[in-house]
N, CA and C atoms as a LAMMPS dump frame, in Angstrom:
ITEM: TIMESTEP
0
ITEM: NUMBER OF ATOMS
378
ITEM: BOX BOUNDS ff ff ff
-5.0000000000000000e+02 5.0000000000000000e+02
-5.0000000000000000e+02 5.0000000000000000e+02
-5.0000000000000000e+02 5.0000000000000000e+02
ITEM: ATOMS id mol type element x y z
1 1 1 N -98.079 -452.169 141.077
2 1 2 C -97.117 -451.575 141.708
3 1 3 C -95.971 -452.053 141.83
4 2 1 N -95.705 -453.435 142.247
5 2 2 C -94.842 -454.502 142.426
6 2 3 C -93.649 -454.182 140.706
7 3 1 N -94.612 -454.533 140.166
8 3 2 C -94.242 -454.536 138.593
9 3 3 C -93.317 -453.303 138.097
10 4 1 N -93.711 -451.929 138.831
11 4 2 C -93.292 -450.894 138.732
12 4 3 C -91.926 -450.86 139.673
13 5 1 N -92.19 -451.06 140.584
14 5 2 C -91.017 -451.092 141.47
15 5 3 C -89.898 -451.921 140.861
16 6 1 N -90.358 -452.973 140.533
17 6 2 C -88.765 -453.972 139.752
18 6 3 C -88.282 -453.243 138.711
19 7 1 N -88.975 -452.598 137.616
20 7 2 C -88.634 -451.796 136.98
21 7 3 C -87.735 -450.646 137.621
22 8 1 N -87.902 -450.059 138.44
23 8 2 C -87.463 -448.839 138.858
24 8 3 C -85.738 -449.339 139.464
25 9 1 N -85.824 -450.553 140.183
26 9 2 C -84.72 -451.662 140.561
27 9 3 C -83.716 -451.571 138.838
28 10 1 N -84.378 -452.031 138.098
29 10 2 C -83.827 -452.529 137.139
30 10 3 C -82.813 -451.333 136.569
31 11 1 N -84.092 -450.381 136.021
32 11 2 C -83.387 -449.182 135.762
33 11 3 C -82.412 -448.122 136.627
34 12 1 N -82.503 -447.896 137.708
35 12 2 C -81.577 -447.606 138.589
36 12 3 C -80.137 -448.323 138.53
37 13 1 N -80.342 -449.636 138.197
38 13 2 C -78.751 -450.327 138.599
39 13 3 C -78.532 -450.608 136.869
40 14 1 N -79.36 -450.389 136.035
41 14 2 C -78.642 -450.198 134.654
42 14 3 C -78.313 -448.801 134.25
43 15 1 N -78.698 -447.858 135.102
44 15 2 C -78.937 -446.462 133.901
45 15 3 C -78.073 -445.501 134.819
46 16 1 N -78.209 -445.58 136.125
47 16 2 C -77.878 -444.832 137.089
48 16 3 C -76.776 -445.533 138.223
49 17 1 N -76.56 -446.763 138.089
50 17 2 C -75.528 -447.592 138.928
51 17 3 C -75.842 -447.335 140.562
52 18 1 N -77.242 -447.76 140.588
53 18 2 C -77.477 -447.436 142.112
54 18 3 C -78.08 -448.925 142.218
55 19 1 N -77.748 -448.955 143.413
56 19 2 C -78.648 -450.633 144.15
57 19 3 C -79.59 -450.454 144.895
58 20 1 N -80.872 -450.531 144.285
59 20 2 C -81.987 -450.145 144.839
60 20 3 C -82.938 -451.747 145.331
61 21 1 N -82.59 -452.349 146.789
62 21 2 C -82.811 -453.435 147.307
63 21 3 C -83.908 -453.581 148.488
64 22 1 N -84.924 -452.638 148.229
65 22 2 C -86.142 -452.815 149.204
66 22 3 C -85.424 -452.308 150.197
67 23 1 N -84.188 -452.075 151.085
68 23 2 C -84.07 -451.867 151.947
69 23 3 C -84.259 -449.609 152.718
70 24 1 N -84.219 -449.754 153.884
71 24 2 C -84.267 -448.416 154.566
72 24 3 C -82.876 -447.746 153.683
73 25 1 N -81.758 -448.627 153.874
74 25 2 C -81.013 -447.523 153.28
75 25 3 C -80.672 -447.442 151.966
76 26 1 N -81.458 -448.142 150.987
77 26 2 C -82.051 -447.612 149.538
78 26 3 C -82.646 -446.362 149.404
79 27 1 N -83.061 -445.777 150.333
80 27 2 C -83.865 -444.85 150.097
81 27 3 C -83.155 -443.525 149.691
82 28 1 N -81.774 -443.458 150.102
83 28 2 C -80.61 -442.478 149.533
84 28 3 C -80.413 -442.675 148.41
85 29 1 N -80.154 -444.018 147.828
86 29 2 C -79.973 -444.198 146.517
87 29 3 C -80.734 -443.904 145.686
88 30 1 N -82.187 -444.112 146.168
89 30 2 C -83.337 -443.425 145.499
90 30 3 C -83.341 -441.662 145.293
91 31 1 N -83.098 -441.286 146.371
92 31 2 C -83.02 -439.796 146.204
93 31 3 C -81.921 -439.218 145.381
94 32 1 N -80.864 -439.912 145.326
95 32 2 C -80.075 -439.349 144.416
96 32 3 C -80.255 -440.279 142.498
97 33 1 N -80.998 -441.014 142.522
98 33 2 C -81.419 -441.18 141.296
99 33 3 C -82.494 -439.748 140.99
100 34 1 N -83.356 -439.439 142.019
101 34 2 C -84.455 -438.852 141.579
102 34 3 C -83.702 -437.202 141.457
103 35 1 N -82.371 -437.158 141.881
104 35 2 C -81.929 -435.805 141.147
105 35 3 C -81.273 -435.78 139.604
106 36 1 N -81.157 -436.69 139.269
107 36 2 C -80.507 -436.839 138.227
108 36 3 C -81.786 -436.766 137.322
109 37 1 N -82.809 -438.02 137.828
110 37 2 C -83.899 -437.922 136.691
111 37 3 C -85.11 -436.386 136.451
112 38 1 N -84.639 -435.533 137.802
113 38 2 C -85.427 -434.299 137.617
114 38 3 C -84.462 -433.195 136.71
115 39 1 N -83.065 -433.784 136.629
116 39 2 C -82.664 -432.574 135.475
117 39 3 C -82.603 -433.237 134.244
118 40 1 N -83.398 -434.278 133.755
119 40 2 C -83.487 -434.853 132.588
120 40 3 C -84.392 -433.569 131.796
121 41 1 N -84.339 -432.88 130.723
122 41 2 C -84.946 -432.25 129.464
123 41 3 C -86.248 -432.653 129.188
124 42 1 N -86.122 -434.394 128.939
125 42 2 C -87.035 -435.445 128.25
126 42 3 C -87.794 -435.552 129.316
127 43 1 N -87.937 -435.153 130.448
128 43 2 C -88.672 -435.527 131.817
129 43 3 C -90.477 -435.989 131.305
130 44 1 N -90.775 -437.444 131.817
131 44 2 C -92.074 -437.731 131.618
132 44 3 C -92.899 -437.73 133.125
133 45 1 N -92.923 -437.039 133.417
134 45 2 C -93.523 -436.653 135.233
135 45 3 C -94.28 -438.168 135.316
136 46 1 N -95.216 -438.091 134.703
137 46 2 C -96.263 -439.262 135.19
138 46 3 C -95.714 -440.306 135.217
139 47 1 N -94.571 -440.871 134.428
140 47 2 C -93.867 -442.448 134.313
141 47 3 C -93.307 -442.284 135.231
142 48 1 N -92.409 -441.265 135.514
143 48 2 C -91.285 -440.982 136.569
144 48 3 C -91.836 -441.468 137.883
145 49 1 N -92.746 -440.944 138.042
146 49 2 C -93.36 -440.648 139.431
147 49 3 C -94.089 -441.854 139.681
148 50 1 N -94.916 -442.527 139.188
149 50 2 C -95.135 -444.145 138.882
150 50 3 C -94.336 -445.135 139.345
151 51 1 N -92.896 -444.839 138.461
152 51 2 C -92.189 -445.889 138.323
153 51 3 C -91.021 -445.409 140.056
154 52 1 N -90.634 -444.455 140.421
155 52 2 C -90.068 -444.378 141.391
156 52 3 C -91.052 -444.148 143.029
157 53 1 N -92.124 -443.849 142.491
158 53 2 C -92.976 -443.586 143.843
159 53 3 C -93.213 -445.289 144.033
160 54 1 N -93.495 -446.171 143.051
161 54 2 C -93.999 -447.528 143.283
162 54 3 C -93.015 -447.964 143.879
163 55 1 N -91.65 -447.547 143.706
164 55 2 C -90.56 -448.541 144.47
165 55 3 C -90.636 -447.931 146.164
166 56 1 N -90.713 -446.507 146.115
167 56 2 C -90.812 -446.512 147.515
168 56 3 C -91.9 -446.707 148.378
169 57 1 N -93.062 -447.026 147.731
170 57 2 C -94.441 -447.569 148.141
171 57 3 C -93.658 -449.008 148.886
172 58 1 N -93.14 -449.306 147.512
173 58 2 C -92.685 -451.25 147.99
174 58 3 C -92.076 -451.056 149.028
175 59 1 N -90.947 -450.376 149.57
176 59 2 C -90.171 -450.266 150.701
177 59 3 C -90.692 -449.983 151.621
178 60 1 N -91.438 -449.254 151.863
179 60 2 C -92.504 -448.857 152.822
180 60 3 C -93.321 -450.276 153.157
181 61 1 N -94.171 -450.785 151.803
182 61 2 C -95.062 -451.678 152.124
183 61 3 C -94.256 -453.133 152.739
184 62 1 N -92.907 -453.077 152.19
185 62 2 C -92.514 -454.488 152.761
186 62 3 C -91.912 -454.448 154.505
187 63 1 N -91.831 -453.309 154.54
188 63 2 C -90.837 -452.896 155.699
189 63 3 C -91.981 -453.125 157.043
190 64 1 N -93.578 -452.846 156.843
191 64 2 C -94.745 -452.335 157.843
192 64 3 C -95.769 -453.861 157.323
193 65 1 N -95.135 -454.415 156.328
194 65 2 C -96.561 -455.809 156.141
195 65 3 C -97.772 -454.776 155.76
196 66 1 N -97.771 -453.978 154.611
197 66 2 C -98.865 -453.364 154.318
198 66 3 C -99.37 -453.711 153.019
199 67 1 N -100.359 -452.785 152.489
200 67 2 C -100.901 -453.049 151.434
201 67 3 C -101.369 -452.02 150.52
202 68 1 N -101.313 -452.59 149.247
203 68 2 C -101.687 -451.546 148.175
204 68 3 C -102.87 -451.241 147.872
205 69 1 N -103.407 -449.889 147.913
206 69 2 C -104.869 -449.655 147.738
207 69 3 C -104.752 -448.68 146.841
208 70 1 N -106.234 -448.284 146.258
209 70 2 C -106.45 -446.879 145.376
210 70 3 C -107.414 -446.278 146.357
211 71 1 N -106.972 -444.674 146.47
212 71 2 C -108.014 -444.197 147.788
213 71 3 C -108.077 -442.56 146.904
214 72 1 N -108.546 -441.73 147.527
215 72 2 C -108.524 -440.283 147.314
216 72 3 C -107.602 -440.17 148.225
217 73 1 N -106.672 -438.769 147.405
218 73 2 C -105.648 -438.226 148.323
219 73 3 C -106.351 -437.356 149.08
220 74 1 N -106.175 -436.942 150.354
221 74 2 C -106.686 -435.847 151.018
222 74 3 C -106.829 -434.311 149.933
223 75 1 N -107.985 -433.874 149.828
224 75 2 C -108.17 -432.771 148.945
225 75 3 C -108.048 -432.752 147.433
226 76 1 N -108.141 -434.167 147.48
227 76 2 C -108.37 -434.496 145.883
228 76 3 C -109.656 -435.018 145.356
229 77 1 N -109.686 -435.207 143.932
230 77 2 C -110.841 -435.551 143.696
231 77 3 C -110.809 -437.114 142.858
232 78 1 N -109.804 -437.544 142.622
233 78 2 C -109.905 -438.618 141.917
234 78 3 C -108.878 -439.902 143.009
235 79 1 N -108.814 -440.617 142.582
236 79 2 C -108.344 -441.948 143.557
237 79 3 C -106.53 -442.546 143.12
238 80 1 N -105.841 -442.255 144.079
239 80 2 C -104.654 -442.447 143.862
240 80 3 C -103.863 -443.819 144.512
241 81 1 N -102.362 -444.665 143.75
242 81 2 C -102.039 -445.399 144.321
243 81 3 C -101.764 -445.174 146.017
244 82 1 N -102 -445.969 147.335
245 82 2 C -101.532 -445.251 148.654
246 82 3 C -101.154 -446.832 148.868
247 83 1 N -100.134 -446.734 150.065
248 83 2 C -99.705 -447.846 151.303
249 83 3 C -100.626 -447.605 152.566
250 84 1 N -101.289 -448.86 152.735
251 84 2 C -102.395 -449.089 153.494
252 84 3 C -101.357 -449.582 154.947
253 85 1 N -100.962 -448.966 156.371
254 85 2 C -100.302 -449.813 157.037
255 85 3 C -100.928 -449.211 158.76
256 86 1 N -101.457 -450.396 158.918
257 86 2 C -102.466 -450.584 159.826
258 86 3 C -103.407 -449.373 160.45
259 87 1 N -103.823 -448.65 159.374
260 87 2 C -104.876 -447.865 158.951
261 87 3 C -104.53 -446.559 159.127
262 88 1 N -102.99 -446.453 158.467
263 88 2 C -102.288 -445.291 158.053
264 88 3 C -102.171 -445.424 156.647
265 89 1 N -102.769 -444.21 156.012
266 89 2 C -102.359 -444.205 154.497
267 89 3 C -101.251 -443.166 154.302
268 90 1 N -100.417 -443.983 153.223
269 90 2 C -99.312 -443.108 152.784
270 90 3 C -99.274 -443.388 151.12
271 91 1 N -98.542 -441.825 151.041
272 91 2 C -98.802 -441.46 149.224
273 91 3 C -97.435 -441.305 148.883
274 92 1 N -96.955 -442.583 148.197
275 92 2 C -95.317 -442.333 147.977
276 92 3 C -94.989 -442.107 147.202
277 93 1 N -96.247 -442.355 145.978
278 93 2 C -96.173 -441.412 144.155
279 93 3 C -96.31 -439.814 144.486
280 94 1 N -97.12 -439.238 145.613
281 94 2 C -97.07 -437.968 145.85
282 94 3 C -95.994 -437.501 146.617
283 95 1 N -95.329 -438.134 147.194
284 95 2 C -93.923 -437.438 147.916
285 95 3 C -92.809 -437.746 146.509
286 96 1 N -93.021 -438.767 145.758
287 96 2 C -92.104 -438.423 144.805
288 96 3 C -92.535 -437.543 143.848
289 97 1 N -93.765 -437.176 143.292
290 97 2 C -94.098 -435.896 142.397
291 97 3 C -93.106 -434.652 143.421
292 98 1 N -93.764 -434.9 144.569
293 98 2 C -93.362 -433.179 145.214
294 98 3 C -91.592 -433.35 144.864
295 99 1 N -90.9 -434.546 144.761
296 99 2 C -89.448 -434.468 145.409
297 99 3 C -88.766 -434.094 143.795
298 100 1 N -89.771 -434.457 142.633
299 100 2 C -89.336 -433.787 141.363
300 100 3 C -89.618 -432.376 141.013
301 101 1 N -90.657 -431.988 141.851
302 101 2 C -91.363 -430.742 141.274
303 101 3 C -90.777 -429.629 142.285
304 102 1 N -90.742 -430.085 143.367
305 102 2 C -90.115 -428.948 144.301
306 102 3 C -88.784 -428.893 144.744
307 103 1 N -88.213 -430.117 144.867
308 103 2 C -86.668 -429.801 145.09
309 103 3 C -86.364 -431.078 146.104
310 104 1 N -84.829 -430.015 146.256
311 104 2 C -84.554 -431.084 147.507
312 104 3 C -84.666 -430.612 149.161
313 105 1 N -85.72 -429.665 149.13
314 105 2 C -86.237 -429.377 150.287
315 105 3 C -87.083 -430.746 150.525
316 106 1 N -87.845 -431.117 149.493
317 106 2 C -88.765 -432.352 149.873
318 106 3 C -87.903 -433.591 149.731
319 107 1 N -86.81 -433.878 150.644
320 107 2 C -86.079 -435.201 149.805
321 107 3 C -86.587 -436.108 150.426
322 108 1 N -86.45 -437.28 150.026
323 108 2 C -86.911 -438.317 150.725
324 108 3 C -86.37 -439.066 151.784
325 109 1 N -85.256 -439.038 152.497
326 109 2 C -84.655 -439.202 153.552
327 109 3 C -85.656 -438.661 154.536
328 110 1 N -85.84 -437.37 154.929
329 110 2 C -86.597 -436.659 156.084
330 110 3 C -87.979 -437.257 155.751
331 111 1 N -88.851 -437.445 154.7
332 111 2 C -89.944 -438.11 154.442
333 111 3 C -89.776 -439.508 155.358
334 112 1 N -88.695 -439.949 154.573
335 112 2 C -88.794 -442.038 155.22
336 112 3 C -88.884 -442.026 156.869
337 113 1 N -87.774 -440.973 157.845
338 113 2 C -87.356 -440.687 158.505
339 113 3 C -89.145 -440.483 159.391
340 114 1 N -89.435 -439.619 158.911
341 114 2 C -91.125 -439.219 159.609
342 114 3 C -92.005 -440.326 159.754
343 115 1 N -92.03 -440.971 158.204
344 115 2 C -92.58 -442.489 158.389
345 115 3 C -92.43 -443.4 159.572
346 116 1 N -91.008 -443.696 159.342
347 116 2 C -90.909 -444.537 160.552
348 116 3 C -90.673 -444.721 161.615
349 117 1 N -90.795 -443.005 162.178
350 117 2 C -91.141 -442.398 163.367
351 117 3 C -92.078 -442.623 163.905
352 118 1 N -93.148 -442.471 163.185
353 118 2 C -94.422 -442.325 163.225
354 118 3 C -95.206 -444.228 163.411
355 119 1 N -94.705 -444.683 162.861
356 119 2 C -95.108 -446.053 162.714
357 119 3 C -94.238 -447.207 163.124
358 120 1 N -93.162 -446.86 163.712
359 120 2 C -92.744 -447.518 164.993
360 120 3 C -92.04 -448.761 164.1
361 121 1 N -91.448 -449.689 164.796
362 121 2 C -90.89 -450.827 164.372
363 121 3 C -91.963 -451.912 163.142
364 122 1 N -90.645 -451.933 162.353
365 122 2 C -91.163 -452.999 161.601
366 122 3 C -92.134 -454.156 161.686
367 123 1 N -92.66 -454.727 160.856
368 123 2 C -93.577 -455.804 160.884
369 123 3 C -92.573 -456.649 161.229
370 124 1 N -92.469 -457.992 161.812
371 124 2 C -92.174 -459.201 161.977
372 124 3 C -92.586 -460.044 161.233
373 125 1 N -91.214 -460.73 160.33
374 125 2 C -91.212 -461.448 159.156
375 125 3 C -90.764 -462.84 159.808
376 126 1 N -92.056 -464.027 159.784
377 126 2 C -92.151 -465.193 160.043
378 126 3 C -91.392 -465.874 159.197
């Protein structure tokens, strides 16, 4: 997942002129990139979800010292990548999927604000 996230950073910089630096502030830039990605007539939804969802997951994983795991999405039948933070499972790829398929009412800033409100302070970096 870290490799996909780094790929997102490189593509965002080179193609979309956005700086994704794994900080909270970069979530807005990611949302702007997804608007442009969603407008592409040649959208490869599976790839885009994996690429940008991995980046969103890495922002959360790093902020809260979480870990990636494969787990079943609630109501689903297959395992998908999730970020585990102190027993809470976050599904950033599913959020990016919804952002790309539903639109701006599923924006990432609102999701990120809700998650950070519920999880509280970031992990301490030693």
